[in-house]
TORSE-712066 format. One record per residue (C-alpha): residue in one letter; x, y negated, z negated. Coordinates in nm, 3 decimals, decimal comma, padded with zeros to 5 digits. Example, Ala and Ser with C-alpha at 12.3 -4.5 7.8 and 13.67 -1.06 7.14 Angstrom:
REM TORSE-712066
<r res="A" u="01,230" v="00,450" w="-00,780"/>
<r res="S" u="01,367" v="00,106" w="-00,714"/>
REM end
This chain:
REM TORSE-712066
<r res="M" u="02,344" v="02,048" w="06,530"/>
<r res="K" u="02,720" v="02,106" w="06,557"/>
<r res="R" u="02,761" v="02,010" w="06,192"/>
<r res="I" u="02,481" v="02,246" w="06,084"/>
<r res="I" u="02,625" v="02,540" w="06,278"/>
<r res="A" u="02,971" v="02,477" w="06,138"/>
<r res="L" u="02,832" v="02,454" w="05,786"/>
<r res="L" u="02,637" v="02,778" w="05,818"/>
<r res="V" u="02,939" v="02,961" w="05,952"/>
<r res="L" u="03,148" v="02,824" w="05,668"/>
<r res="I" u="02,895" v="02,940" w="05,409"/>
<r res="L" u="02,887" v="03,291" w="05,551"/>
<r res="M" u="03,264" v="03,320" w="05,589"/>
<r res="I" u="03,362" v="03,185" w="05,252"/>
<r res="F" u="03,068" v="03,275" w="05,031"/>
<r res="A" u="03,111" v="03,644" w="05,072"/>
<r res="S" u="03,465" v="03,677" w="05,181"/>
<r res="F" u="03,502" v="03,333" w="05,049"/>
<r res="T" u="03,450" v="03,360" w="05,071"/>
<r res="G" u="03,682" v="03,361" w="04,858"/>
<r res="C" u="03,863" v="03,798" w="04,709"/>
<r res="I" u="04,446" v="03,611" w="04,611"/>
<r res="S" u="04,824" v="03,518" w="04,647"/>
<r res="K" u="04,830" v="03,139" w="04,637"/>
<r res="K" u="05,073" v="02,846" w="04,602"/>
<r res="N" u="05,291" v="02,785" w="04,299"/>
<r res="N" u="05,228" v="02,488" w="04,073"/>
<r res="S" u="05,359" v="02,168" w="04,225"/>
<r res="D" u="05,367" v="01,808" w="04,113"/>
<r res="S" u="05,085" v="01,582" w="04,220"/>
<r res="D" u="05,160" v="01,363" w="04,518"/>
<r res="K" u="05,101" v="00,990" w="04,536"/>
<r res="T" u="04,727" v="01,038" w="04,559"/>
<r res="N" u="04,720" v="01,281" w="04,265"/>
<r res="I" u="04,615" v="01,572" w="04,486"/>
<r res="Y" u="04,705" v="01,916" w="04,354"/>
<r res="T" u="04,719" v="02,246" w="04,541"/>
<r res="Q" u="04,825" v="02,573" w="04,382"/>
<r res="K" u="04,898" v="02,916" w="04,525"/>
<r res="E" u="04,943" v="03,219" w="04,301"/>
<r res="D" u="05,099" v="03,550" w="04,400"/>
<r res="V" u="04,901" v="03,851" w="04,296"/>
<r res="S" u="05,098" v="04,109" w="04,486"/>
<r res="S" u="05,163" v="04,278" w="04,153"/>
<r res="Q" u="04,813" v="04,426" w="04,176"/>
<r res="D" u="04,826" v="04,494" w="04,539"/>
<r res="N" u="04,762" v="04,846" w="04,528"/>
<r res="N" u="04,885" v="05,194" w="04,506"/>
<r res="S" u="04,936" v="05,199" w="04,131"/>
<r res="S" u="05,126" v="05,507" w="04,025"/>
<r res="G" u="05,010" v="05,749" w="03,758"/>
<r res="K" u="04,811" v="06,065" w="03,726"/>
<r res="N" u="04,496" v="06,078" w="03,934"/>
<r res="I" u="04,230" v="06,205" w="03,697"/>
<r res="E" u="03,927" v="06,149" w="03,920"/>
<r res="K" u="03,681" v="06,431" w="03,961"/>
<r res="D" u="03,553" v="06,564" w="04,288"/>
<r res="I" u="03,243" v="06,349" w="04,325"/>
<r res="Y" u="03,157" v="06,440" w="04,683"/>
<r res="P" u="02,912" v="06,483" w="04,841"/>
<r res="L" u="02,798" v="06,149" w="04,700"/>
<r res="T" u="02,457" v="05,993" w="04,763"/>
<r res="V" u="02,446" v="05,614" w="04,747"/>
<r res="K" u="02,202" v="05,337" w="04,834"/>
<r res="D" u="02,335" v="05,003" w="04,957"/>
<r res="A" u="02,216" v="04,644" w="04,912"/>
<r res="K" u="01,968" v="04,681" w="05,196"/>
<r res="G" u="01,815" v="04,994" w="05,050"/>
<r res="F" u="01,982" v="05,223" w="05,304"/>
<r res="E" u="02,057" v="05,562" w="05,153"/>
<r res="M" u="02,350" v="05,769" w="05,278"/>
<r res="V" u="02,539" v="06,083" w="05,184"/>
<r res="I" u="02,917" v="06,056" w="05,176"/>
<r res="E" u="03,033" v="06,412" w="05,235"/>
<r res="K" u="03,400" v="06,356" w="05,156"/>
<r res="K" u="03,648" v="06,093" w="05,047"/>
<r res="P" u="03,671" v="05,820" w="05,315"/>
<r res="E" u="04,011" v="05,822" w="05,484"/>
<r res="R" u="03,973" v="05,564" w="05,763"/>
<r res="I" u="03,806" v="05,264" w="05,604"/>
<r res="I" u="03,731" v="04,935" w="05,777"/>
<r res="S" u="03,646" v="04,620" w="05,583"/>
<r res="L" u="03,444" v="04,350" w="05,757"/>
<r res="T" u="03,469" v="04,090" w="05,480"/>
<r res="L" u="03,763" v="03,926" w="05,310"/>
<r res="C" u="03,622" v="04,026" w="04,974"/>
<r res="T" u="03,646" v="04,397" w="05,049"/>
<r res="D" u="03,981" v="04,341" w="05,221"/>
<r res="E" u="04,122" v="04,226" w="04,889"/>
<r res="L" u="03,949" v="04,495" w="04,687"/>
<r res="L" u="04,065" v="04,780" w="04,909"/>
<r res="V" u="04,426" v="04,665" w="04,900"/>
<r res="S" u="04,413" v="04,705" w="04,522"/>
<r res="L" u="04,212" v="05,029" w="04,521"/>
<r res="V" u="04,335" v="05,259" w="04,797"/>
<r res="D" u="04,657" v="05,356" w="04,967"/>
<r res="K" u="04,740" v="05,154" w="05,276"/>
<r res="S" u="04,721" v="05,469" w="05,487"/>
<r res="R" u="04,347" v="05,492" w="05,420"/>
<r res="I" u="04,271" v="05,142" w="05,551"/>
<r res="A" u="04,193" v="05,143" w="05,923"/>
<r res="G" u="04,114" v="04,773" w="05,956"/>
<r res="I" u="04,080" v="04,447" w="05,765"/>
<r res="T" u="03,940" v="04,112" w="05,876"/>
<r res="Y" u="04,137" v="03,855" w="06,071"/>
<r res="L" u="04,064" v="03,613" w="05,785"/>
<r res="S" u="04,304" v="03,810" w="05,568"/>
<r res="E" u="04,591" v="03,627" w="05,739"/>
<r res="D" u="04,453" v="03,280" w="05,666"/>
<r res="P" u="04,645" v="03,129" w="05,371"/>
<r res="G" u="04,361" v="02,883" w="05,316"/>
<r res="L" u="04,124" v="03,165" w="05,223"/>
<r res="S" u="04,311" v="03,487" w="05,168"/>
<r res="N" u="04,500" v="03,620" w="04,871"/>
<r res="I" u="04,656" v="03,908" w="05,063"/>
<r res="V" u="04,840" v="03,715" w="05,333"/>
<r res="D" u="05,168" v="03,898" w="05,277"/>
<r res="F" u="04,994" v="04,234" w="05,309"/>
<r res="A" u="04,790" v="04,125" w="05,610"/>
<r res="K" u="05,075" v="03,984" w="05,817"/>
<r res="D" u="05,237" v="04,328" w="05,830"/>
<r res="F" u="04,913" v="04,520" w="05,873"/>
<r res="P" u="04,849" v="04,613" w="06,238"/>
<r res="N" u="04,471" v="04,615" w="06,264"/>
<r res="K" u="04,294" v="04,287" w="06,199"/>
<r res="V" u="03,935" v="04,315" w="06,315"/>
<r res="S" u="03,641" v="04,097" w="06,405"/>
<r res="T" u="03,282" v="04,210" w="06,457"/>
<r res="K" u="03,326" v="04,333" w="06,814"/>
<r res="L" u="03,168" v="04,676" w="06,832"/>
<r res="E" u="03,409" v="04,824" w="07,084"/>
<r res="S" u="03,720" v="04,727" w="06,889"/>
<r res="L" u="03,573" v="04,871" w="06,569"/>
<r res="L" u="03,484" v="05,202" w="06,732"/>
<r res="A" u="03,831" v="05,225" w="06,885"/>
<r res="L" u="03,980" v="05,250" w="06,536"/>
<r res="E" u="03,773" v="05,564" w="06,470"/>
<r res="P" u="03,663" v="05,471" w="06,119"/>
<r res="D" u="03,478" v="05,711" w="05,892"/>
<r res="F" u="03,349" v="05,435" w="05,664"/>
<r res="I" u="03,286" v="05,060" w="05,698"/>
<r res="F" u="03,215" v="04,805" w="05,427"/>
<r res="V" u="02,997" v="04,506" w="05,519"/>
<r res="A" u="02,816" v="04,238" w="05,319"/>
<r res="D" u="02,444" v="04,197" w="05,267"/>
<r res="W" u="02,459" v="03,908" w="05,516"/>
<r res="T" u="02,634" v="04,102" w="05,797"/>
<r res="D" u="02,449" v="04,108" w="06,130"/>
<r res="E" u="02,189" v="04,385" w="06,117"/>
<r res="K" u="02,225" v="04,462" w="06,486"/>
<r res="L" u="02,594" v="04,539" w="06,444"/>
<r res="V" u="02,524" v="04,757" w="06,141"/>
<r res="S" u="02,261" v="04,953" w="06,336"/>
<r res="Q" u="02,496" v="05,003" w="06,630"/>
<r res="L" u="02,769" v="05,134" w="06,402"/>
<r res="R" u="02,529" v="05,376" w="06,236"/>
<r res="E" u="02,408" v="05,494" w="06,576"/>
<r res="A" u="02,773" v="05,585" w="06,639"/>
<r res="N" u="02,754" v="05,811" w="06,332"/>
<r res="I" u="02,966" v="05,585" w="06,112"/>
<r res="L" u="02,877" v="05,538" w="05,747"/>
<r res="V" u="02,818" v="05,168" w="05,679"/>
<r res="Y" u="02,772" v="05,033" w="05,328"/>
<r res="A" u="02,640" v="04,679" w="05,266"/>
<r res="Y" u="02,735" v="04,542" w="04,926"/>
<r res="I" u="02,551" v="04,277" w="04,727"/>
<r res="T" u="02,747" v="03,952" w="04,749"/>
<r res="P" u="02,845" v="03,867" w="04,392"/>
<r res="N" u="02,782" v="03,520" w="04,252"/>
<r res="S" u="02,963" v="03,578" w="03,924"/>
<r res="I" u="03,253" v="03,766" w="03,774"/>
<r res="D" u="03,019" v="04,010" w="03,600"/>
<r res="E" u="02,855" v="04,088" w="03,933"/>
<r res="Q" u="03,200" v="04,129" w="04,085"/>
<r res="K" u="03,289" v="04,390" w="03,822"/>
<r res="N" u="02,975" v="04,583" w="03,914"/>
<r res="M" u="03,081" v="04,568" w="04,277"/>
<r res="I" u="03,427" v="04,702" w="04,191"/>
<r res="E" u="03,272" v="04,996" w="04,009"/>
<r res="E" u="03,052" v="05,090" w="04,304"/>
<r res="I" u="03,322" v="05,049" w="04,568"/>
<r res="A" u="03,581" v="05,232" w="04,358"/>
<r res="T" u="03,336" v="05,520" w="04,324"/>
<r res="I" u="03,261" v="05,529" w="04,696"/>
<r res="V" u="03,630" v="05,545" w="04,791"/>
<r res="G" u="03,706" v="05,799" w="04,521"/>
<r res="E" u="03,925" v="05,573" w="04,308"/>
<r res="I" u="03,724" v="05,542" w="03,988"/>
<r res="E" u="04,028" v="05,514" w="03,762"/>
<r res="K" u="04,185" v="05,243" w="03,974"/>
<r res="G" u="03,857" v="05,057" w="03,957"/>
<r res="K" u="03,868" v="05,074" w="03,579"/>
<r res="E" u="04,228" v="04,951" w="03,581"/>
<r res="L" u="04,132" v="04,659" w="03,802"/>
<r res="I" u="03,846" v="04,559" w="03,574"/>
<r res="K" u="04,076" v="04,583" w="03,273"/>
<r res="W" u="04,322" v="04,350" w="03,449"/>
<r res="M" u="04,037" v="04,105" w="03,503"/>
<r res="D" u="03,929" v="04,125" w="03,140"/>
<r res="D" u="04,286" v="04,077" w="03,019"/>
<r res="K" u="04,321" v="03,765" w="03,233"/>
<r res="L" u="03,991" v="03,624" w="03,107"/>
<r res="N" u="04,082" v="03,700" w="02,746"/>
<r res="S" u="04,412" v="03,519" w="02,794"/>
<r res="V" u="04,231" v="03,207" w="02,920"/>
<r res="N" u="03,972" v="03,231" w="02,642"/>
<r res="E" u="04,251" v="03,234" w="02,387"/>
<r res="K" u="04,388" v="02,909" w="02,529"/>
<r res="L" u="04,044" v="02,747" w="02,526"/>
<r res="K" u="03,923" v="02,876" w="02,190"/>
<r res="N" u="03,961" v="02,540" w="02,016"/>
<r res="L" u="03,806" v="02,336" w="02,297"/>
<r res="K" u="03,502" v="02,159" w="02,154"/>
<r res="E" u="03,183" v="02,124" w="02,354"/>
<r res="E" u="03,204" v="01,745" w="02,344"/>
<r res="D" u="03,557" v="01,759" w="02,487"/>
<r res="K" u="03,465" v="01,965" w="02,792"/>
<r res="L" u="03,512" v="01,786" w="03,124"/>
<r res="V" u="03,231" v="01,744" w="03,374"/>
<r res="A" u="03,345" v="01,883" w="03,709"/>
<r res="L" u="03,229" v="01,852" w="04,069"/>
<r res="S" u="03,340" v="02,048" w="04,373"/>
<r res="L" u="03,267" v="01,871" w="04,702"/>
<r res="D" u="03,338" v="01,964" w="05,061"/>
<r res="S" u="03,383" v="01,721" w="05,349"/>
<r res="F" u="03,004" v="01,693" w="05,390"/>
<r res="F" u="02,951" v="01,635" w="05,016"/>
<r res="D" u="02,805" v="01,983" w="04,980"/>
<r res="T" u="02,847" v="02,124" w="04,632"/>
<r res="Y" u="02,779" v="02,428" w="04,413"/>
<r res="G" u="02,487" v="02,444" w="04,173"/>
<r res="N" u="02,382" v="02,730" w="03,946"/>
<r res="N" u="02,415" v="03,091" w="04,062"/>
<r res="T" u="02,731" v="03,034" w="04,265"/>
<r res="P" u="03,085" v="03,168" w="04,225"/>
<r res="F" u="03,218" v="02,819" w="04,152"/>
<r res="H" u="02,965" v="02,766" w="03,874"/>
<r res="D" u="03,067" v="03,084" w="03,695"/>
<r res="V" u="03,439" v="03,024" w="03,743"/>
<r res="A" u="03,417" v="02,661" w="03,630"/>
<r res="T" u="03,206" v="02,746" w="03,326"/>
<r res="R" u="03,451" v="03,015" w="03,218"/>
<r res="A" u="03,730" v="02,760" w="03,264"/>
<r res="G" u="03,573" v="02,539" w="02,997"/>
<r res="L" u="03,415" v="02,296" w="03,242"/>
<r res="I" u="03,061" v="02,164" w="03,281"/>
<r res="N" u="02,942" v="02,192" w="03,640"/>
<r res="G" u="02,797" v="01,849" w="03,712"/>
<r res="A" u="02,612" v="01,980" w="04,017"/>
<r res="A" u="02,414" v="02,221" w="03,800"/>
<r res="K" u="02,319" v="01,987" w="03,515"/>
<r res="S" u="01,977" v="01,914" w="03,663"/>
<r res="G" u="01,904" v="02,280" w="03,735"/>
<r res="E" u="02,000" v="02,287" w="04,102"/>
<r res="T" u="02,076" v="02,634" w="04,237"/>
<r res="G" u="02,302" v="02,745" w="04,519"/>
<r res="W" u="02,493" v="02,534" w="04,765"/>
<r res="Y" u="02,336" v="02,196" w="04,841"/>
<r res="Q" u="02,427" v="01,852" w="04,969"/>
<r res="M" u="02,489" v="01,572" w="04,723"/>
<r res="T" u="02,472" v="01,199" w="04,794"/>
<r res="K" u="02,751" v="00,962" w="04,703"/>
<r res="E" u="02,508" v="00,785" w="04,473"/>
<r res="K" u="02,452" v="01,112" w="04,286"/>
<r res="V" u="02,828" v="01,157" w="04,245"/>
<r res="I" u="02,845" v="00,811" w="04,089"/>
<r res="E" u="02,550" v="00,893" w="03,864"/>
<r res="I" u="02,707" v="01,218" w="03,742"/>
<r res="N" u="03,039" v="01,039" w="03,691"/>
<r res="P" u="03,253" v="01,354" w="03,689"/>
<r res="D" u="03,571" v="01,371" w="03,483"/>
<r res="I" u="03,740" v="01,595" w="03,737"/>
<r res="I" u="03,671" v="01,643" w="04,109"/>
<r res="F" u="03,780" v="01,926" w="04,337"/>
<r res="L" u="03,802" v="01,858" w="04,711"/>
<r res="P" u="03,849" v="02,108" w="04,994"/>
<r res="S" u="04,188" v="02,227" w="05,108"/>
<r res="W" u="04,040" v="02,434" w="05,395"/>
<r res="S" u="03,755" v="02,410" w="05,639"/>
<r res="Y" u="03,621" v="02,611" w="05,930"/>
<r res="E" u="03,661" v="02,307" w="06,152"/>
<r res="G" u="04,027" v="02,271" w="06,057"/>
<r res="F" u="03,985" v="01,913" w="05,936"/>
<r res="D" u="04,264" v="01,706" w="05,778"/>
<r res="A" u="04,221" v="01,782" w="05,409"/>
<r res="D" u="04,490" v="01,537" w="05,301"/>
<r res="K" u="04,329" v="01,252" w="05,494"/>
<r res="F" u="03,984" v="01,334" w="05,355"/>
<r res="A" u="04,117" v="01,338" w="04,999"/>
<r res="E" u="04,303" v="01,012" w="05,047"/>
<r res="D" u="03,994" v="00,841" w="05,190"/>
<r res="F" u="03,782" v="00,981" w="04,907"/>
<r res="I" u="04,017" v="00,856" w="04,637"/>
<r res="N" u="04,036" v="00,512" w="04,799"/>
<r res="D" u="03,659" v="00,481" w="04,850"/>
<r res="K" u="03,571" v="00,152" w="04,678"/>
<r res="S" u="03,228" v="00,273" w="04,573"/>
<r res="L" u="03,381" v="00,562" w="04,377"/>
<r res="Q" u="03,646" v="00,370" w="04,187"/>
<r res="G" u="03,438" v="00,361" w="03,870"/>
<r res="T" u="03,418" v="00,740" w="03,834"/>
<r res="N" u="03,621" v="00,890" w="03,553"/>
<r res="A" u="03,793" v="01,136" w="03,785"/>
<r res="I" u="03,940" v="00,867" w="04,007"/>
<r res="K" u="04,019" v="00,628" w="03,722"/>
<r res="N" u="04,211" v="00,902" w="03,542"/>
<r res="G" u="04,378" v="01,056" w="03,844"/>
<r res="K" u="04,197" v="01,388" w="03,819"/>
<r res="V" u="04,105" v="01,451" w="04,182"/>
<r res="Y" u="04,254" v="01,769" w="04,326"/>
<r res="K" u="04,254" v="01,968" w="04,644"/>
<r res="M" u="04,108" v="02,297" w="04,532"/>
<r res="N" u="04,263" v="02,633" w="04,604"/>
<r res="E" u="03,968" v="02,779" w="04,794"/>
<r res="A" u="04,076" v="03,142" w="04,774"/>
<r res="L" u="04,123" v="03,143" w="04,400"/>
<r res="V" u="03,806" v="02,960" w="04,306"/>
<r res="T" u="03,550" v="03,064" w="04,566"/>
<r res="S" u="03,675" v="03,418" w="04,607"/>
<r res="V" u="03,421" v="03,685" w="04,533"/>
<r res="S" u="03,684" v="03,952" w="04,479"/>
<r res="Q" u="03,867" v="04,052" w="04,163"/>
<r res="N" u="04,074" v="03,738" w="04,202"/>
<r res="M" u="03,795" v="03,514" w="04,077"/>
<r res="V" u="03,957" v="03,548" w="03,736"/>
<r res="L" u="04,267" v="03,375" w="03,871"/>
<r res="G" u="04,037" v="03,092" w="03,971"/>
<r res="V" u="03,927" v="03,062" w="03,609"/>
<r res="E" u="04,287" v="03,027" w="03,496"/>
<r res="Y" u="04,365" v="02,788" w="03,781"/>
<r res="L" u="04,081" v="02,545" w="03,701"/>
<r res="A" u="04,145" v="02,563" w="03,328"/>
<r res="K" u="04,511" v="02,472" w="03,378"/>
<r res="L" u="04,419" v="02,176" w="03,597"/>
<r res="A" u="04,157" v="02,050" w="03,354"/>
<r res="Y" u="04,338" v="02,115" w="03,026"/>
<r res="P" u="04,712" v="02,147" w="03,099"/>
<r res="E" u="04,801" v="02,060" w="02,741"/>
<r res="L" u="04,627" v="02,375" w="02,615"/>
<r res="F" u="04,850" v="02,592" w="02,830"/>
<r res="E" u="05,170" v="02,427" w="02,714"/>
<r res="Q" u="05,128" v="02,549" w="02,360"/>
REM end
């Protein structure tokens, strides 16, 4: 029961904040067990881009959220609270800091967040406690489609506008989310700039991978400490596919997050394996990776034989913010480093 609860909490926290929206580690050499962790700084997009504001007065604005709740936004939100890491990261790139009333406590966690530097100096890190949220006097709150309905109802009863977004499972869905959130906060042009940045990053990776033949693509697996993995219709699947990889967990048509047996790992025989660098339980990621690599039953897999087992940067790859595109670049560089040296 403890394991199930922990797993469910992990899914909710990471999958939609995940959970990963990114300033991660720099490239470093593999250690003795060939484990690789990278963190990339994206503070260059963090926000407040200068330039002429050409947005039109779009308010009052009528919108309908992921739950079908319709609301009228009378004016541009000026005290915005984000209750997911995904919208934390989006807002930092879309609106001035003065308009953000609160971001999640997860924004300070370097294992998940790409805005750690911003968050550590930001005064109001929030949880889902009603009283603490009301104390910040927000005029608008972003939540996910999985956020507790009771909390959402209580906030609306307090006359606060609450918008539940659809949790994206792909980069295309993330772009749609950026468009809708940028419109809501009155920053349509910044939203367009952010999407252009994403497209430019993807085009750059595509250029590196353009000569990669289908038969040369590596089969990849991402496994957590319980051997749970990502099938079709997950952020990892989209990121990995765009990185020129074949998601081994989706080859048989599996969808979503599911548990894989060790025997299935051996059957798939992945060329590259990504292990967790973070967990809700705070487990020893290095020890898990070392034990995994030294597991006698797995020694015949291509990934272990060829030293291609890595601790995955959770925030870059499983983020459902704009920073998913950095996850594409990150995985592609790990899988095909020679293509990025040219």
